[in-house]
Each structure stands twice: as C-alpha cells, then as structure tokens.
C-alpha positions as CSV (number, residue, x, y, z in Angstrom):
1,M,0.0,0.0,0.1
2,G,1.2,3.5,-0.6
3,L,3.2,5.1,2.3
4,D,1.0,7.2,4.5
5,N,-1.3,8.0,1.2
6,N,1.5,10.0,-0.3
7,H,0.6,12.1,-3.0
8,I,2.0,11.2,-6.6
9,L,2.2,13.7,-9.5
10,V,2.4,11.8,-12.8
11,V,3.8,13.8,-15.8
12,D,3.4,12.1,-19.3
13,D,2.2,13.2,-22.7
14,D,0.9,9.9,-23.4
15,D,-2.7,9.8,-22.7
16,R,-3.1,6.2,-22.3
17,L,-0.1,5.6,-20.2
18,R,-0.8,8.5,-18.0
19,E,-4.2,6.9,-17.2
20,L,-2.7,3.5,-16.6
21,L,-0.2,5.0,-14.2
22,H,-3.1,6.7,-12.3
23,Q,-4.9,3.5,-12.0
24,Y,-1.8,1.5,-10.8
25,L,-0.7,3.8,-8.4
26,S,-4.3,4.7,-7.0
27,D,-4.6,0.8,-6.8
28,A,-1.4,0.6,-4.9
29,G,-2.7,3.1,-2.3
30,F,-1.4,6.6,-3.4
31,R,-3.2,9.7,-4.1
32,V,-2.4,10.4,-7.7
33,T,-2.6,13.7,-9.9
34,V,-1.6,13.6,-13.6
35,A,-0.2,16.3,-15.9
36,E,0.2,16.0,-19.7
37,S,3.2,18.4,-19.8
38,A,5.9,20.1,-17.7
39,E,3.8,23.4,-18.1
40,D,0.5,21.5,-16.8
41,A,2.9,20.1,-14.1
42,R,3.9,23.6,-12.9
43,Q,0.4,24.8,-12.6
44,K,-0.7,22.0,-10.5
45,M,2.4,22.2,-8.3
46,E,1.5,25.8,-7.6
47,S,-1.7,24.7,-5.8
48,L,-0.9,21.2,-4.5
49,A,2.1,19.7,-2.5
50,F,3.4,16.1,-3.9
51,D,5.6,13.8,-2.4
52,L,7.2,12.3,-5.5
53,V,6.9,13.2,-9.2
54,V,7.0,10.3,-11.9
55,L,8.2,11.9,-15.0
56,D,8.4,10.8,-18.6
57,W,11.5,11.9,-20.5
58,M,10.3,12.5,-23.9
59,M,7.7,15.1,-23.9
60,P,6.8,17.8,-26.5
61,G,8.0,21.3,-25.6
62,E,10.1,21.2,-22.4
63,D,11.3,17.5,-21.9
64,G,11.6,15.5,-18.6
65,I,15.5,16.4,-18.3
66,D,15.0,20.1,-18.4
67,F,11.9,19.8,-15.9
68,A,13.7,17.8,-13.7
69,A,16.7,20.2,-13.4
70,S,14.1,23.0,-13.0
71,L,12.6,21.2,-10.0
72,R,16.0,20.6,-8.5
73,E,16.5,24.3,-8.0
74,L,13.3,24.9,-6.4
75,G,12.7,22.0,-4.0
76,R,13.5,18.4,-2.9
77,T,10.6,16.6,-4.3
78,P,11.8,13.2,-5.3
79,I,11.7,12.3,-9.0
80,L,11.4,8.8,-10.6
81,M,12.2,9.1,-14.5
82,L,10.2,7.0,-16.9
83,T,11.7,6.4,-20.4
84,A,12.3,4.1,-23.4
85,R,15.8,5.3,-23.4
86,G,17.8,2.7,-21.3
87,E,21.5,3.4,-22.3
88,A,24.0,4.2,-19.6
89,D,24.6,7.5,-20.9
90,D,21.0,8.3,-20.7
91,R,20.6,7.1,-17.2
92,I,23.7,9.3,-16.3
93,A,21.9,12.4,-17.7
94,G,19.0,11.6,-15.7
95,L,20.9,11.4,-12.5
96,E,22.9,14.5,-13.3
97,A,19.7,16.4,-13.8
98,G,18.6,15.6,-10.2
99,V,16.6,12.6,-10.7
100,D,16.4,10.0,-7.7
101,D,15.6,6.8,-9.7
102,Y,15.3,5.8,-13.4
103,L,13.0,3.2,-14.9
104,A,13.0,2.1,-18.4
105,K,10.0,1.3,-20.4
106,P,8.4,-1.1,-20.7
107,F,8.2,-1.9,-17.0
108,E,6.2,-3.8,-14.8
109,P,3.7,-1.9,-12.4
110,R,4.7,-3.8,-9.4
111,E,8.4,-2.6,-9.9
112,L,7.3,1.1,-10.4
113,V,5.3,0.6,-7.1
114,L,8.1,-0.8,-5.4
115,R,10.8,1.7,-6.5
116,I,8.3,4.6,-5.2
117,E,8.2,3.0,-1.9
118,S,11.8,2.5,-1.9
119,I,12.5,6.4,-2.7
120,L,9.9,7.5,-0.1
121,R,11.4,5.3,2.6
122,R,14.9,6.7,1.8
123,L,13.8,10.2,2.7
124,P,15.2,11.2,6.0
125,A,12.8,12.6,8.3
126,D,14.4,16.2,8.5
127,T,13.2,16.7,4.8
128,E,9.8,17.7,6.3
129,V,9.4,21.3,5.5
130,P,8.3,23.4,8.5
131,T,4.7,24.8,8.5
132,E,5.7,28.2,9.4
133,T,8.6,30.6,8.9
134,R,9.3,33.3,11.3
135,M,11.2,36.4,10.1
136,G,11.5,38.9,13.3
137,D,8.0,39.8,14.2
138,V,6.5,38.3,11.1
139,V,5.1,34.8,10.7
140,F,4.4,32.9,7.2
141,D,2.2,30.1,7.2
142,H,3.0,27.8,4.3
143,R,-0.4,26.0,4.2
144,R,-2.3,29.2,3.9
145,E,0.3,31.0,2.3
146,E,-0.5,33.8,4.8
147,L,1.6,36.4,6.3
148,R,0.8,37.6,9.9
149,R,2.2,40.3,12.3
150,G,0.7,39.4,15.6
151,A,-2.8,39.2,15.3
152,S,-3.0,41.1,12.0
153,T,-2.8,39.6,8.7
154,I,-0.5,41.2,5.9
155,H,-2.1,41.0,2.5
156,L,-0.4,39.0,0.0
157,T,-1.2,38.6,-3.7
158,A,-1.6,35.2,-4.9
159,S,1.7,35.3,-6.9
160,E,3.5,36.9,-3.8
161,G,2.3,33.7,-1.5
162,R,3.3,31.2,-4.0
163,L,6.9,32.9,-4.4
164,L,7.3,33.4,-0.6
165,K,6.4,29.5,0.0
166,A,9.1,28.4,-2.4
167,L,11.6,30.5,-0.8
168,A,10.5,29.7,2.9
169,E,10.3,25.9,2.1
170,N,14.2,26.2,1.0
171,P,15.8,28.5,3.3
172,G,19.2,29.2,2.7
173,S,18.8,27.9,-1.0
174,V,19.6,30.6,-3.7
175,F,17.0,30.7,-6.5
176,S,18.0,32.5,-9.8
177,R,15.8,35.0,-11.2
178,A,15.3,32.9,-14.4
179,E,14.1,30.0,-12.6
180,L,11.7,31.8,-10.5
181,A,10.5,33.8,-13.4
182,K,9.8,30.7,-15.3
183,R,7.6,29.3,-12.5
184,F,5.9,32.2,-11.1
185,T,5.7,34.9,-13.7
186,P,5.7,33.1,-17.2
187,G,6.5,35.8,-19.7
188,G,7.0,38.4,-17.2
189,G,10.9,37.8,-17.1
190,D,13.4,38.7,-14.3
191,R,11.9,42.3,-13.7
192,A,8.5,40.8,-12.8
193,I,10.4,38.8,-9.9
194,D,12.3,41.9,-9.0
195,V,9.1,43.7,-8.5
196,Q,7.6,40.9,-6.4
197,V,10.7,40.6,-4.4
198,N,10.5,44.3,-3.4
199,R,7.1,44.2,-2.5
200,L,7.7,41.2,-0.1
201,R,10.5,43.0,1.3
202,R,8.3,46.0,2.1
203,K,5.7,43.6,4.1
204,I,8.6,41.4,5.6
205,E,11.8,43.7,6.4
206,P,12.1,46.1,9.3
207,E,14.4,48.2,6.6
208,P,13.4,47.0,3.0
209,R,16.7,48.6,1.6
210,A,18.8,46.9,3.8
211,P,17.0,43.4,3.9
212,R,18.1,40.9,6.7
213,Y,15.6,38.2,5.4
214,L,15.0,38.2,1.9
215,Q,18.5,38.7,0.4
216,T,19.9,39.2,-2.8
217,V,23.0,37.1,-3.8
218,R,24.8,39.0,-6.3
219,G,25.0,37.4,-9.8
220,K,22.9,34.5,-8.7
221,G,19.6,35.5,-7.5
222,Y,17.6,35.5,-3.9
223,V,17.7,33.6,-0.8
224,L,15.4,33.7,2.3
225,R,17.4,33.5,5.5
226,P,14.8,33.4,8.4
227,D,15.4,33.3,12.2
C-alpha cells in the first residue's frame, strides 16, 4: 500500500500511459494527480504539494530532463524518471539532472510501485518542511500562504504567496531570477520577479532597503534566511 497515502504527480504526454499509471498507483494506495506536460505540472504544483514526481523523459516542449533540473533548483521533491531510453549515458544524464531513480520502458507496474516506496522510505525525517517560517515579528504560514504580524494579517497577492512559499520551504537555497520567473511569472521575465521581491520586502523587512531576511546574492538571485 502507498506509504501514508503519499501524493504522487504523474507527468506524461501519452494519454493512455498516463491513465494507466493513475490506475496502477491509485490501486497501490497512493493519491495521484496527472499532468500532460511540464507546463501543466507546474500549474498543479502551484496549488498542490506532492511527495514524489513520476516523470516521462520524452515530451513535446520542455522535456523531462529540463523539467527535472528546474525542479531541483526549486525544491527537494523526489523524481522517478520513466523513459524508453535505457542506455548508460541516458541514465547518467537523468541522474545529473537530479533524478532519484530511473525506470526504463516497458516496465512492470509492481516494480514501479516498489521503486516509489523505496524512494519514499529513504527520505530522512528532516526533509519535512516546516509549516511556519518566522522573520522577526512576522510569521509566514506555508499551508495558507498567509503572512501575519501578531494578530494582524498582512495582505499577499496569490503570486507573492506562492513565491514566498517556495523560498520559505528552502531556506538558505539561492534561486536564480530566471528559474523563479519561469515558474511564477511566465512571460514576465526577471523584472517581474524583482518587483515581487521588492513588494515582499516591504511587508517582511524592518528596513526594506537593507534586507535582513530576503537577500540578494549578487550574480545568482535571491535567498530567504529566516530566524
């Protein structure tokens, strides 16, 4: 049975295989959400939390390798890659992109389930993200994407809440403007991220012009360093 009813995201452009995977994994006790492309997956990840991603390599548009690499820059969600490409060089490319395991097509559904369970069991307990992040007298609630100062709620736009959540769940990790823009402001570019960061600083920082928590790393991007 699925470990603690873990939530799995299946990303595959093949309609038939996507639905088969949904059925296999649901029958094994997992909660399952499906996406037909990297873009579709990103949209679902903005509103849902997943314990593991089952990802196809060969997809139109952004392929699985590029998508896996972008996920690795934004978080720690485990990735199991599915592909018909079974050469050693292909497996190495997947691992270099941050994939946790690799299963060549065709595969036995039971083996897929066992590999997923093995990945989830290997996760150390301290990978669980906190539910709140404190920055001075301000507290951010990850689940509600809500910012509070004492009993007062500080208004966040939906995009500000998602951006702050990504930073807060990976404290100390530097995110490039390009990666943040790709996920949170498609088509908006780096400038749109700078604007959102400046707005967040006015809501978080005692001195927004000399930020203590939401810092700029020159030439690299942004990092959140909470208390």
